[in-house]
TINU-353474 format. One record per residue (C-alpha): y negated, z, x; residue number from 1; residue in three letters. Coordinates in steps of 0.02 Angstrom, whole numbers, plus 50000, padded with zeros to 5 digits. Layout:
! residues N
+-------+-------+-------+-----+-----+
|    yy |    zz |    xx |   k |   r |
+-------+-------+-------+-----+-----+
|     Y |     Z |     X | NUM | ala |
...
+-------+-------+-------+-----+-----+
This chain:
! residues 336
+-------+-------+-------+-----+-----+
|    yy |    zz |    xx |   k |   r |
+-------+-------+-------+-----+-----+
| 44534 | 52325 | 56733 |   1 | met |
| 44643 | 52477 | 56692 |   2 | asn |
| 44512 | 52610 | 56680 |   3 | thr |
| 44636 | 52742 | 56628 |   4 | thr |
| 44770 | 52753 | 56753 |   5 | thr |
| 44700 | 52678 | 56908 |   6 | asp |
| 44596 | 52840 | 56971 |   7 | val |
| 44593 | 52913 | 57135 |   8 | thr |
| 44551 | 53097 | 57149 |   9 | pro |
| 44426 | 53126 | 57290 |  10 | ala |
| 44437 | 53265 | 57416 |  11 | ala |
| 44274 | 53344 | 57324 |  12 | thr |
| 44370 | 53350 | 57159 |  13 | gly |
| 44273 | 53197 | 57096 |  14 | leu |
| 44372 | 53064 | 57017 |  15 | ile |
| 44338 | 52879 | 57071 |  16 | glu |
| 44375 | 52732 | 56950 |  17 | ile |
| 44365 | 52562 | 57043 |  18 | pro |
| 44182 | 52498 | 57017 |  19 | gly |
| 44113 | 52650 | 56950 |  20 | phe |
| 44017 | 52803 | 57021 |  21 | pro |
| 44131 | 52953 | 57059 |  22 | pro |
| 44120 | 53079 | 56926 |  23 | tyr |
| 44179 | 53262 | 56892 |  24 | asp |
| 44300 | 53259 | 56756 |  25 | pro |
| 44269 | 53445 | 56716 |  26 | thr |
| 44082 | 53406 | 56671 |  27 | asp |
| 44083 | 53357 | 56485 |  28 | pro |
| 43922 | 53246 | 56505 |  29 | val |
| 43974 | 53152 | 56669 |  30 | glu |
| 44145 | 53125 | 56583 |  31 | asn |
| 44059 | 53057 | 56431 |  32 | ala |
| 43939 | 52940 | 56525 |  33 | val |
| 44079 | 52854 | 56630 |  34 | ile |
| 44196 | 52848 | 56493 |  35 | thr |
| 44065 | 52767 | 56382 |  36 | arg |
| 44034 | 52649 | 56524 |  37 | leu |
| 44215 | 52598 | 56546 |  38 | ala |
| 44225 | 52588 | 56363 |  39 | gly |
| 44099 | 52451 | 56351 |  40 | asn |
| 44196 | 52343 | 56461 |  41 | trp |
| 44364 | 52391 | 56376 |  42 | his |
| 44300 | 52331 | 56215 |  43 | arg |
| 44315 | 52149 | 56252 |  44 | arg |
| 44492 | 52167 | 56238 |  45 | ala |
| 44493 | 52306 | 56095 |  46 | ala |
| 44344 | 52277 | 55997 |  47 | val |
| 44375 | 52434 | 55873 |  48 | lys |
| 44415 | 52554 | 56011 |  49 | arg |
| 44333 | 52726 | 55986 |  50 | ala |
| 44200 | 52762 | 56107 |  51 | glu |
| 44137 | 52938 | 56167 |  52 | pro |
| 43990 | 52991 | 56070 |  53 | glu |
| 43844 | 53018 | 56191 |  54 | leu |
| 43735 | 53057 | 56044 |  55 | ala |
| 43847 | 53224 | 56016 |  56 | asp |
| 43783 | 53275 | 56178 |  57 | leu |
| 43608 | 53242 | 56142 |  58 | phe |
| 43492 | 53404 | 56129 |  59 | asp |
| 43334 | 53353 | 56034 |  60 | thr |
| 43245 | 53509 | 56083 |  61 | ala |
| 43248 | 53444 | 56264 |  62 | arg |
| 43115 | 53328 | 56331 |  63 | pro |
| 43172 | 53157 | 56390 |  64 | asp |
| 43060 | 53155 | 56550 |  65 | tyr |
| 42988 | 53282 | 56664 |  66 | pro |
| 42811 | 53319 | 56613 |  67 | glu |
| 42777 | 53392 | 56777 |  68 | arg |
| 42780 | 53214 | 56861 |  69 | ile |
| 42676 | 53126 | 56728 |  70 | val |
| 42514 | 53069 | 56827 |  71 | pro |
| 42397 | 53149 | 56693 |  72 | phe |
| 42466 | 53325 | 56679 |  73 | thr |
| 42321 | 53450 | 56694 |  74 | gly |
| 42189 | 53317 | 56634 |  75 | his |
| 42089 | 53374 | 56471 |  76 | pro |
| 42144 | 53214 | 56368 |  77 | val |
| 42331 | 53233 | 56409 |  78 | trp |
| 42325 | 53422 | 56378 |  79 | glu |
| 42232 | 53399 | 56216 |  80 | gly |
| 42367 | 53291 | 56138 |  81 | leu |
| 42485 | 53363 | 56009 |  82 | pro |
| 42650 | 53424 | 56072 |  83 | pro |
| 42743 | 53299 | 55969 |  84 | glu |
| 42637 | 53149 | 56038 |  85 | val |
| 42667 | 53201 | 56214 |  86 | arg |
| 42845 | 53223 | 56183 |  87 | gly |
| 42853 | 53041 | 56119 |  88 | ser |
| 42772 | 52973 | 56267 |  89 | met |
| 42893 | 53078 | 56388 |  90 | leu |
| 43025 | 52971 | 56286 |  91 | ser |
| 42946 | 52813 | 56315 |  92 | trp |
| 42923 | 52876 | 56506 |  93 | ser |
| 43109 | 52878 | 56516 |  94 | trp |
| 43133 | 52714 | 56434 |  95 | leu |
| 43005 | 52648 | 56574 |  96 | ala |
| 43094 | 52730 | 56704 |  97 | tyr |
| 43269 | 52645 | 56659 |  98 | asn |
| 43173 | 52483 | 56643 |  99 | arg |
| 43104 | 52508 | 56813 | 100 | his |
| 43274 | 52546 | 56889 | 101 | thr |
| 43360 | 52397 | 56793 | 102 | ile |
| 43229 | 52272 | 56839 | 103 | met |
| 43217 | 52322 | 57021 | 104 | ala |
| 43411 | 52299 | 57034 | 105 | glu |
| 43412 | 52138 | 56948 | 106 | gln |
| 43257 | 52055 | 57018 | 107 | arg |
| 43255 | 52127 | 57189 | 108 | ile |
| 43411 | 52206 | 57262 | 109 | ala |
| 43536 | 52083 | 57192 | 110 | asn |
| 43444 | 51922 | 57241 | 111 | pro |
| 43424 | 51993 | 57417 | 112 | ala |
| 43608 | 52019 | 57422 | 113 | phe |
| 43647 | 51847 | 57354 | 114 | ala |
| 43537 | 51767 | 57490 | 115 | tyr |
| 43653 | 51837 | 57625 | 116 | val |
| 43814 | 51795 | 57529 | 117 | ile |
| 43744 | 51614 | 57502 | 118 | glu |
| 43709 | 51603 | 57690 | 119 | gly |
| 43519 | 51601 | 57681 | 120 | glu |
| 43507 | 51713 | 57832 | 121 | phe |
| 43613 | 51619 | 57972 | 122 | pro |
| 43612 | 51781 | 58075 | 123 | ser |
| 43712 | 51873 | 57940 | 124 | leu |
| 43890 | 51830 | 57873 | 125 | gly |
| 44069 | 51862 | 57881 | 126 | gly |
| 44206 | 51921 | 57755 | 127 | pro |
| 44175 | 52108 | 57782 | 128 | ala |
| 43990 | 52100 | 57748 | 129 | leu |
| 44012 | 51989 | 57609 | 130 | glu |
| 44140 | 52090 | 57517 | 131 | thr |
| 44023 | 52243 | 57544 | 132 | ser |
| 43878 | 52150 | 57471 | 133 | leu |
| 43977 | 52085 | 57320 | 134 | ala |
| 44044 | 52260 | 57286 | 135 | gln |
| 43858 | 52319 | 57296 | 136 | ala |
| 43814 | 52196 | 57172 | 137 | met |
| 43945 | 52241 | 57054 | 138 | val |
| 43885 | 52422 | 57067 | 139 | asp |
| 43708 | 52370 | 57022 | 140 | glu |
| 43773 | 52289 | 56865 | 141 | gln |
| 43865 | 52452 | 56815 | 142 | tyr |
| 43708 | 52542 | 56860 | 143 | his |
| 43621 | 52425 | 56734 | 144 | thr |
| 43741 | 52465 | 56597 | 145 | leu |
| 43725 | 52647 | 56633 | 146 | met |
| 43538 | 52651 | 56610 | 147 | his |
| 43544 | 52528 | 56458 | 148 | leu |
| 43663 | 52646 | 56371 | 149 | asn |
| 43548 | 52794 | 56409 | 150 | ala |
| 43404 | 52707 | 56336 | 151 | ser |
| 43508 | 52653 | 56186 | 152 | thr |
| 43550 | 52842 | 56145 | 153 | val |
| 43362 | 52900 | 56169 | 154 | thr |
| 43298 | 52755 | 56053 | 155 | arg |
| 43430 | 52806 | 55925 | 156 | gln |
| 43401 | 52994 | 55931 | 157 | gln |
| 43216 | 52971 | 55946 | 158 | arg |
| 43192 | 52845 | 55811 | 159 | gly |
| 43117 | 52714 | 55929 | 160 | ile |
| 43116 | 52545 | 55844 | 161 | thr |
| 43008 | 52453 | 55963 | 162 | leu |
| 43092 | 52349 | 56100 | 163 | pro |
| 43068 | 52412 | 56286 | 164 | asp |
| 43003 | 52240 | 56320 | 165 | thr |
| 42835 | 52289 | 56243 | 166 | val |
| 42807 | 52368 | 56402 | 167 | leu |
| 42756 | 52252 | 56554 | 168 | pro |
| 42872 | 52226 | 56706 | 169 | ala |
| 42876 | 52372 | 56830 | 170 | pro |
| 42738 | 52376 | 56960 | 171 | his |
| 42865 | 52342 | 57110 | 172 | ile |
| 42935 | 52198 | 57024 | 173 | val |
| 42759 | 52127 | 56981 | 174 | arg |
| 42703 | 52150 | 57155 | 175 | arg |
| 42862 | 52069 | 57228 | 176 | his |
| 42824 | 51913 | 57109 | 177 | glu |
| 42655 | 51908 | 57161 | 178 | glu |
| 42698 | 51910 | 57346 | 179 | met |
| 42828 | 51785 | 57325 | 180 | arg |
| 42699 | 51661 | 57229 | 181 | ala |
| 42582 | 51682 | 57378 | 182 | glu |
| 42708 | 51615 | 57501 | 183 | cys |
| 42685 | 51438 | 57574 | 184 | thr |
| 42856 | 51436 | 57660 | 185 | glu |
| 43033 | 51461 | 57599 | 186 | glu |
| 43073 | 51585 | 57741 | 187 | trp |
| 42920 | 51691 | 57682 | 188 | gln |
| 42990 | 51699 | 57511 | 189 | arg |
| 43172 | 51749 | 57571 | 190 | lys |
| 43107 | 51882 | 57689 | 191 | leu |
| 42987 | 51954 | 57550 | 192 | thr |
| 43137 | 51981 | 57441 | 193 | thr |
| 43235 | 52061 | 57577 | 194 | leu |
| 43090 | 52174 | 57627 | 195 | ala |
| 43065 | 52226 | 57455 | 196 | phe |
| 43253 | 52259 | 57440 | 197 | ala |
| 43253 | 52358 | 57604 | 198 | thr |
| 43120 | 52470 | 57529 | 199 | val |
| 43187 | 52488 | 57356 | 200 | ser |
| 43363 | 52525 | 57419 | 201 | glu |
| 43318 | 52652 | 57553 | 202 | thr |
| 43196 | 52734 | 57436 | 203 | ser |
| 43286 | 52736 | 57274 | 204 | ile |
| 43377 | 52899 | 57307 | 205 | ser |
| 43208 | 52992 | 57317 | 206 | ala |
| 43152 | 52899 | 57148 | 207 | tyr |
| 43320 | 52944 | 57071 | 208 | leu |
| 43302 | 53125 | 57136 | 209 | his |
| 43151 | 53156 | 57028 | 210 | leu |
| 43262 | 53163 | 56883 | 211 | leu |
| 43440 | 53195 | 56936 | 212 | ser |
| 43421 | 53383 | 56971 | 213 | asp |
| 43302 | 53428 | 56836 | 214 | asp |
| 43375 | 53571 | 56739 | 215 | pro |
| 43254 | 53559 | 56593 | 216 | asp |
| 43257 | 53373 | 56530 | 217 | ile |
| 43399 | 53293 | 56424 | 218 | gln |
| 43562 | 53320 | 56515 | 219 | gln |
| 43624 | 53142 | 56477 | 220 | ile |
| 43467 | 53069 | 56565 | 221 | asn |
| 43482 | 53177 | 56719 | 222 | ser |
| 43672 | 53149 | 56728 | 223 | thr |
| 43656 | 52965 | 56709 | 224 | thr |
| 43533 | 52976 | 56855 | 225 | val |
| 43639 | 53086 | 56962 | 226 | lys |
| 43782 | 52977 | 56936 | 227 | leu |
| 43681 | 52817 | 56997 | 228 | his |
| 43619 | 52918 | 57145 | 229 | asn |
| 43795 | 52948 | 57205 | 230 | arg |
| 43814 | 52759 | 57247 | 231 | asp |
| 43653 | 52730 | 57322 | 232 | glu |
| 43688 | 52816 | 57496 | 233 | ile |
| 43804 | 52680 | 57539 | 234 | cys |
| 43678 | 52546 | 57471 | 235 | his |
| 43548 | 52614 | 57582 | 236 | ser |
| 43652 | 52604 | 57735 | 237 | ser |
| 43706 | 52420 | 57697 | 238 | ile |
| 43524 | 52361 | 57671 | 239 | thr |
| 43470 | 52454 | 57820 | 240 | gly |
| 43599 | 52356 | 57932 | 241 | glu |
| 43540 | 52198 | 57848 | 242 | leu |
| 43359 | 52227 | 57891 | 243 | ala |
| 43404 | 52274 | 58069 | 244 | lys |
| 43518 | 52128 | 58102 | 245 | thr |
| 43398 | 51998 | 58021 | 246 | val |
| 43250 | 52074 | 58119 | 247 | tyr |
| 43338 | 52038 | 58285 | 248 | asp |
| 43349 | 51848 | 58248 | 249 | phe |
| 43166 | 51828 | 58188 | 250 | leu |
| 43027 | 51749 | 58282 | 251 | ser |
| 42872 | 51845 | 58328 | 252 | lys |
| 42768 | 51775 | 58174 | 253 | glu |
| 42913 | 51811 | 58051 | 254 | gln |
| 42944 | 51985 | 58119 | 255 | arg |
| 42754 | 52025 | 58086 | 256 | arg |
| 42771 | 51953 | 57908 | 257 | phe |
| 42933 | 52061 | 57870 | 258 | phe |
| 42856 | 52224 | 57935 | 259 | val |
| 42690 | 52192 | 57840 | 260 | asp |
| 42786 | 52153 | 57682 | 261 | thr |
| 42889 | 52314 | 57693 | 262 | met |
| 42732 | 52406 | 57698 | 263 | leu |
| 42671 | 52315 | 57539 | 264 | thr |
| 42835 | 52349 | 57462 | 265 | gly |
| 42828 | 52530 | 57503 | 266 | leu |
| 42650 | 52547 | 57439 | 267 | glu |
| 42713 | 52467 | 57267 | 268 | ala |
| 42879 | 52573 | 57256 | 269 | phe |
| 42797 | 52742 | 57279 | 270 | val |
| 42639 | 52715 | 57158 | 271 | ala |
| 42622 | 52772 | 56982 | 272 | asn |
| 42639 | 52632 | 56869 | 273 | asp |
| 42467 | 52641 | 56782 | 274 | tyr |
| 42489 | 52474 | 56691 | 275 | arg |
| 42650 | 52533 | 56611 | 276 | thr |
| 42561 | 52705 | 56566 | 277 | trp |
| 42410 | 52606 | 56482 | 278 | gln |
| 42536 | 52523 | 56364 | 279 | his |
| 42630 | 52680 | 56323 | 280 | ile |
| 42454 | 52769 | 56293 | 281 | leu |
| 42405 | 52617 | 56188 | 282 | ala |
| 42566 | 52638 | 56083 | 283 | leu |
| 42516 | 52807 | 56041 | 284 | his |
| 42330 | 52772 | 55995 | 285 | gly |
| 42273 | 52901 | 56128 | 286 | val |
| 42081 | 52909 | 56119 | 287 | thr |
| 42008 | 52920 | 56292 | 288 | gly |
| 42152 | 52840 | 56377 | 289 | ala |
| 42058 | 52716 | 56484 | 290 | asp |
| 41942 | 52858 | 56542 | 291 | arg |
| 42091 | 52962 | 56584 | 292 | met |
| 42176 | 52834 | 56692 | 293 | ile |
| 42014 | 52788 | 56782 | 294 | ala |
| 41979 | 52961 | 56831 | 295 | glu |
| 42163 | 53005 | 56879 | 296 | val |
| 42161 | 52847 | 56987 | 297 | gln |
| 42006 | 52899 | 57078 | 298 | gln |
| 42060 | 53084 | 57095 | 299 | asp |
| 42103 | 53091 | 57288 | 300 | ala |
| 42204 | 53250 | 57241 | 301 | gly |
| 42327 | 53149 | 57134 | 302 | arg |
| 42482 | 53097 | 57228 | 303 | lys |
| 42605 | 52948 | 57221 | 304 | asn |
| 42752 | 52968 | 57100 | 305 | leu |
| 42880 | 52957 | 57252 | 306 | val |
| 42828 | 53069 | 57399 | 307 | arg |
| 42988 | 53060 | 57501 | 308 | asp |
| 42990 | 52926 | 57614 | 309 | phe |
| 43123 | 52979 | 57730 | 310 | ser |
| 43245 | 52841 | 57702 | 311 | gly |
| 43127 | 52702 | 57755 | 312 | leu |
| 43057 | 52817 | 57891 | 313 | his |
| 43222 | 52838 | 57969 | 314 | gly |
| 43266 | 52652 | 57963 | 315 | leu |
| 43098 | 52605 | 58043 | 316 | leu |
| 43122 | 52740 | 58171 | 317 | ser |
| 43292 | 52662 | 58224 | 318 | glu |
| 43209 | 52490 | 58235 | 319 | met |
| 43069 | 52571 | 58341 | 320 | asp |
| 42941 | 52503 | 58215 | 321 | leu |
| 42852 | 52675 | 58157 | 322 | leu |
| 42703 | 52642 | 58267 | 323 | gly |
| 42676 | 52465 | 58189 | 324 | arg |
| 42656 | 52539 | 58014 | 325 | ile |
| 42500 | 52624 | 57962 | 326 | asp |
| 42574 | 52751 | 57838 | 327 | trp |
| 42557 | 52945 | 57813 | 328 | pro |
| 42731 | 52988 | 57864 | 329 | trp |
| 42700 | 53183 | 57874 | 330 | asp |
| 42801 | 53217 | 57732 | 331 | glu |
| 42941 | 53093 | 57784 | 332 | ala |
| 42949 | 53169 | 57955 | 333 | ala |
| 42979 | 53339 | 57893 | 334 | glu |
| 43141 | 53275 | 57801 | 335 | lys |
| 43199 | 53150 | 57926 | 336 | ala |
+-------+-------+-------+-----+-----+
């Protein structure tokens, strides 16, 4: 793939390299992230090719993750920690954020797209759809590489030697695997993956938006998320169309299962991942961590990590299913 000449200027002034998110060549951070991404692929043919140094753009004075969305902000245990400890845990929060993004793409979104391409849903198919899904799957692999690159830079700059795999799988991935394990029929397993992918792909922009426009965190991090987010509008539309088309061909029992599973997926997607936080707190030897987690979980005033449900709200409205899902849509209705 020629990543230096095969580019198309968009009407917005963004540059498009086939297979990569559109980027602004005048923005040094966006340019470095995309060039590094393209360079990773080009190294297969030119191993010693110089790469842009993302590390040169790293500002050690900036936090890696917004403290405002940490579920423990304001709790005495959290507030009593030394600033350097909180800063280290924010770095680990960023690594966990990337791990969530990568594993949701690899374990949920791409397997759902593969089901369609492989003909597992007889109501779906055709060259146009299959091409769109294959392109989306390629996008997801580039997104994985983007977030891996971002985590690598963070680990190098912050001196983190432990692998990300010391953290558990993200909550939505664990819940998806639990649901599939409980299924007794193959059609249930397939619909579980499609339902979770529908939630993930229609809601991920809200998840990415938590960091994409944050002016205070590490600029490499917010830029990586912003570039990823530019692709997700298209993916949301594709996944929504899949859900609507499949639903029309389901039996009454299968429809009920699909809707119920989407609700379970939504609950998993928007929740704070306290199991991951438990590991991060343990890595830092935080005294009173278990008490803080228990108190925060029981505090009705604490909210979900993601509170914008407008993507799924809009899809379910189009499918005339809002009345069948018991969910507090108030915030979504304001945005829809």
